[in-house]
C-alpha positions in Angstrom: 27.2 -55.8 23.4 30.8 -55.9 24.6 31.9 -54.7 28.1 33.8 -51.9 26.4 30.6 -50.8 24.5 28.6 -50.8 27.8 31.3 -48.7 29.5 31.3 -46.1 26.6 27.5 -46.0 26.6 27.4 -45.5 30.4 30.0 -42.8 30.2 28.0 -41.0 27.4 24.8 -41.2 29.5 26.6 -39.8 32.6 28.0 -36.8 30.8 26.7 -33.6 32.5 24.2 -31.6 30.6 25.3 -28.0 30.4 23.2 -25.0 31.3 22.0 -24.3 27.8 20.9 -27.8 27.2 19.0 -27.8 30.5 17.2 -24.6 29.5 16.4 -26.1 26.1 14.9 -29.2 27.7 12.7 -27.0 29.9 11.4 -25.0 27.0 11.0 -27.7 24.3 7.4 -28.8 23.9 5.9 -25.7 25.4 3.4 -23.6 23.4 4.5 -20.0 22.8 1.8 -17.4 22.2 3.3 -14.1 20.8 0.7 -11.3 20.7 0.3 -9.0 17.8 3.1 -6.4 18.2 1.8 -3.9 15.7 -0.6 -2.1 18.0 2.4 -1.0 20.1 3.5 1.1 17.1 0.0 2.1 15.9 0.9 5.8 15.7 4.1 5.1 13.7 4.1 5.3 9.9 3.9 1.9 8.2 1.7 0.0 10.7 -1.8 0.8 9.6 -0.9 1.6 6.0 2.0 -0.1 4.2 5.0 2.2 3.9 7.4 0.7 1.4 9.8 1.9 -1.3 8.3 2.0 -4.8 11.7 0.5 -5.9 11.0 -2.9 -4.1 10.8 -5.0 -7.3 13.9 -3.6 -9.1 15.7 -3.9 -5.8 14.7 -7.6 -5.5 16.2 -8.2 -8.9 19.4 -6.4 -7.9 19.8 -8.5 -4.8 19.2 -11.7 -6.8 22.0 -10.6 -9.2 24.3 -10.0 -6.3 23.5 -13.4 -4.7 24.3 -15.2 -7.9 27.6 -13.4 -8.2 28.8 -14.6 -4.8 30.8 -17.7 -4.3 28.5 -19.3 -1.8 26.9 -22.8 -1.6 23.5 -23.5 -3.0 22.2 -24.0 0.6 23.6 -20.6 1.6 22.0 -18.9 -1.5 18.7 -20.5 -0.7 18.9 -19.2 2.9 19.6 -15.7 1.6 16.8 -15.8 -0.9 14.4 -16.7 1.8 15.4 -13.5 3.6 13.9 -11.4 0.7 16.4 -8.6 1.4 14.9 -6.5 -1.3 11.7 -6.4 0.8 13.8 -5.8 3.9 15.6 -2.7 2.6 12.4 -1.4 0.9 10.7 -1.5 4.3 13.6 -0.2 6.4 14.4 2.7 4.1 11.2 3.5 2.1 12.3 7.0 1.0 15.8 6.1 -0.2 16.7 6.2 -3.9 17.2 2.9 -5.8 21.0 3.6 -6.0 21.2 4.0 -2.2 18.8 1.1 -1.5 21.1 -1.1 -3.5 24.0 -0.2 -1.3 21.9 -0.6 1.9 20.7 -4.0 0.8 24.3 -5.0 0.1 25.3 -4.0 3.6 22.4 -6.0 5.2 23.3 -9.0 3.0 26.9 -8.8 4.1 25.8 -8.7 7.8 23.5 -11.7 7.5 26.1 -13.8 5.7 28.9 -12.8 8.1 26.8 -13.4 11.2 25.6 -16.8 10.0 29.2 -17.9 9.7 29.7 -17.5 13.5 26.2 -17.5 15.0 24.5 -20.4 13.3 25.4 -24.0 14.1 26.2 -24.6 10.5 28.5 -21.7 10.2 32.2 -22.1 9.3 33.4 -20.6 12.6 30.5 -21.4 15.0 32.5 -24.0 17.1 36.0 -22.5 16.7 36.6 -19.4 18.7 40.2 -18.9 17.7 39.4 -19.1 14.0 36.4 -16.8 14.5 38.6 -14.2 16.2 41.0 -14.3 13.2 38.0 -13.9 11.0 36.8 -10.9 13.0 40.3 -9.2 13.0 40.7 -9.7 9.2 37.2 -8.4 8.6 37.8 -5.2 10.6 41.0 -4.6 8.8 39.3 -5.0 5.5 36.4 -2.7 6.5 38.8 -0.1 7.8 40.7 -0.1 4.5 37.6 0.0 2.3 36.5 3.1 4.3 39.8 4.7 3.7 40.6 4.8 7.4 43.5 2.3 7.5 47.2 2.4 6.7 46.6 1.1 3.2 45.8 4.0 1.0 43.9 2.1 -1.7 41.4 -0.8 -1.3 42.7 -2.2 -4.6 46.1 -2.8 -3.1 44.7 -4.7 0.0 45.4 -8.4 0.0 44.3 -9.4 3.5 40.6 -10.0 2.8 39.1 -12.9 4.8 38.2 -15.7 2.4 34.6 -16.0 3.5 33.9 -12.4 4.0 32.3 -11.9 0.6 34.5 -8.8 0.3 33.0 -7.7 -3.0 29.6 -7.2 -1.3 31.1 -5.0 1.4 33.5 -3.3 -1.0 30.5 -1.8 -2.7 29.3 -0.5 0.6 32.7 0.8 1.7 33.3 2.7 -1.5 29.9 4.3 -1.4 30.3 5.5 2.2 33.9 6.5 1.5 32.6 8.8 -1.3 29.6 10.1 0.6 30.6 10.3 4.3 33.0 12.8 6.0 35.7 11.7 8.4 33.5 11.7 11.5 30.7 9.8 9.8 33.1 7.1 8.5 34.7 6.7 11.9 31.4 6.5 13.6 30.3 3.8 11.2 33.5 1.8 11.6 33.3 2.0 15.4 29.8 0.5 15.3 31.0 -2.4 13.1 33.9 -2.9 15.5 31.5 -2.9 18.4 29.5 -5.5 16.6 32.5 -7.7 16.1 33.6 -7.4 19.8 30.1 -8.2 21.1 29.8 -11.2 18.8 32.9 -12.6 20.4 31.4 -12.2 23.9 28.2 -13.9 22.8 30.1 -16.8 21.1 32.2 -17.5 24.1 29.1 -17.9 26.2 27.6 -20.3 23.7 30.8 -22.4 23.4 31.1 -22.8 27.2 27.4 -23.9 27.4 26.7 -20.9 29.7 23.4 -19.3 29.9 23.9 -15.5 30.3 21.9 -13.6 32.8 19.5 -11.0 31.4 21.9 -8.3 32.6 24.8 -10.0 30.7 22.5 -10.3 27.7 21.9 -6.5 27.6 25.6 -6.1 27.9 26.4 -7.7 24.6 23.1 -7.8 22.7 23.1 -4.1 21.6 26.4 -4.7 19.9 26.0 -8.3 18.7 22.8 -7.5 16.7 24.6 -4.9 14.5 21.6 -2.6 14.7 23.7 0.4 15.7 25.9 -0.2 12.6 22.7 -0.1 10.5 21.7 3.2 12.4 25.1 4.6 11.5 24.3 4.1 7.8 21.0 6.0 8.3 22.5 9.3 7.1 23.6 7.7 3.9 20.1 6.5 3.2 18.9 10.2 3.2 22.0 11.7 1.7 22.6 13.9 4.7 25.3 14.9 7.2 24.0 15.9 10.6 26.2 18.1 12.8 28.5 16.3 15.2 26.9 18.1 18.2 23.5 16.8 17.2 24.7 13.2 16.8 26.5 13.4 20.1 23.5 14.9 22.0 21.8 12.9 24.8 18.4 12.6 23.1 20.1 11.4 19.8 22.0 8.8 21.7 18.7 7.7 23.3 17.2 7.4 19.9 20.0 5.1 18.8 19.7 3.0 22.0 15.9 2.7 21.7 16.1 1.9 18.0 18.4 -0.9 19.0 16.2 -2.2 21.7 13.1 -2.0 19.5 14.7 -4.0 16.7 16.3 -6.5 19.2 13.3 -7.3 21.2 10.9 -7.6 18.2 13.4 -9.8 16.5 13.9 -12.0 19.6 10.1 -12.4 19.9 9.4 -13.1 16.3 12.4 -15.4 15.7 11.8 -17.5 18.8 10.4 -20.4 16.8 13.4 -20.5 14.4 16.0 -20.0 17.2 14.6 -22.8 19.3 14.6 -25.1 16.3 18.3 -24.4 16.0 18.9 -24.9 19.7 19.7 -21.2 20.3 18.6 -19.7 23.6 20.5 -16.5 23.8 17.6 -14.2 23.4 15.2 -12.3 25.7 12.4 -14.8 26.1 14.4 -17.9 27.1 16.7 -15.7 29.4 13.7 -14.1 31.0 12.2 -17.6 31.4 15.1 -18.5 33.6 13.8 -16.1 36.2 10.0 -16.6 35.7 9.9 -20.3 35.0 6.7 -19.4 33.1 6.8 -19.0 29.3 3.7 -16.8 29.1 5.1 -14.5 31.7 8.5 -14.3 30.0 6.8 -13.4 26.7 4.6 -10.8 28.4 7.6 -9.2 30.2 9.5 -9.1 26.9 6.6 -7.4 25.1 6.5 -4.9 28.0 10.2 -4.1 27.3 9.3 -3.4 23.7 6.5 -1.1 24.5 8.5 0.8 27.1 11.3 1.3 24.6 9.0 2.7 22.0 7.7 5.2 24.5 11.2 6.3 25.4 12.0 6.7 21.7 9.1 9.1 21.3 10.1 11.1 24.3 13.7 11.4 23.1 12.6 12.4 19.6 10.4 15.1 21.1 13.2 16.4 23.2 15.7 16.4 20.3 13.4 18.4 18.0 12.5 20.8 20.8 16.0 22.1 20.8 16.0 23.1 17.1 14.1 26.0 15.6 11.4 24.7 13.2 12.4 27.3 10.7 15.9 25.8 10.3 16.7 23.2 7.6 18.4 21.2 10.3 15.0 20.7 11.9 13.7 18.9 8.8 16.9 16.8 8.5 16.7 15.6 12.1 13.0 14.9 11.7 13.8 12.8 8.6 16.5 10.9 10.5 14.1 10.2 13.3 11.6 8.9 10.7 14.4 6.7 9.2 14.8 5.1 12.7 11.1 4.6 13.1 11.0 3.0 9.7 13.8 0.7 10.8 11.7 -0.4 13.7 8.4 -0.8 11.9 10.1 -2.2 8.8 11.9 -4.8 10.9 8.5 -5.8 12.4 6.7 -6.1 9.1 9.5 -7.9 7.4 9.8 -10.4 10.3 6.2 -11.2 10.0 6.4 -11.8 6.2 9.8 -13.3 5.6 10.1 -17.1 5.2 13.1 -17.0 7.5 10.9 -17.1 10.6 7.9 -19.0 9.1 5.4 -17.0 11.0 2.7 -16.8 8.3 2.0 -20.5 8.9 1.2 -20.0 12.6 -0.7 -16.7 12.5 -4.1 -16.4 14.2 -6.9 -14.2 13.1 -6.1 -11.6 15.8 -2.6 -11.2 14.4 -1.0 -13.2 17.2 1.2 -16.2 16.6 1.1 -19.6 18.3 3.6 -22.4 18.0 5.3 -25.3 19.8 8.9 -24.8 20.8 
């Protein structure tokens, strides 16, 4: 070995390990035991008895057709096929019509593809913040136009679509919402997509700087970066309804949105832990809680406690919201249905996460419904 080679090798060895790598090193090799989360939601529909759309098989075929119409790589297509988004949508919105389910599945597909371009290490913009920001700006402009909210009067005249945004998929969603939603609904949906884009930028900056966010910082960007509120904003579309603005702006309704977000976020963080650690991703509740506890079992237990507490707050908010509406009014039934949609989102996410190949949990499930795996 030459002197120059020795110096390069020595320099490489002496390079400081950033915070994220240090946390990964502490966690790798440890055994994670995730308890069965279903008992937390035992009194919610879909836990003890399967609650799924009867359109699941036609929907799977529809999603497959859409996937093969997209200009994506074979590897990307395989990843999306493993998601089984037909099952995802059928569990999240079991009462929606096939027509509406197709639009909802398109939106979820778009979210997954868009997110993987930035969030996954293999994504086109994962290591380039400037390019990712341009991608976000172009995406928002395109979404705004599709919704009929931008300066361009017709989506057909718009030429600024980001190359990798798979615009045809979102265009179907945008046109459906444009025809179904009123002005306030469209603006609310757009605002949540914009919030998602902004939070994803904050999350990406932390990743690129090798910084481990505190649990407080995590809760600052996670509710936006997970896009759950954007999905909640499409909930009215799933049921073909328009709830009054005063109901949507009420404190208990906002609490329902917040708790739906927390329930989906924490369950996802727990059940995707195996996959995320394999990819070297530590920006989720268990690793970040571990930084304080230095004990993996305790970090998981505390995270499960956050999930259970959120479910309880959801039920309290739902009870308060319904208490303010006379049972004889049609609005009572509509609000009740919207609440059920959010509960189905939470339970559907849980059941889908346990069954999808994306997380590979079926291979590490114990007889008691818990899951055990090595990080």
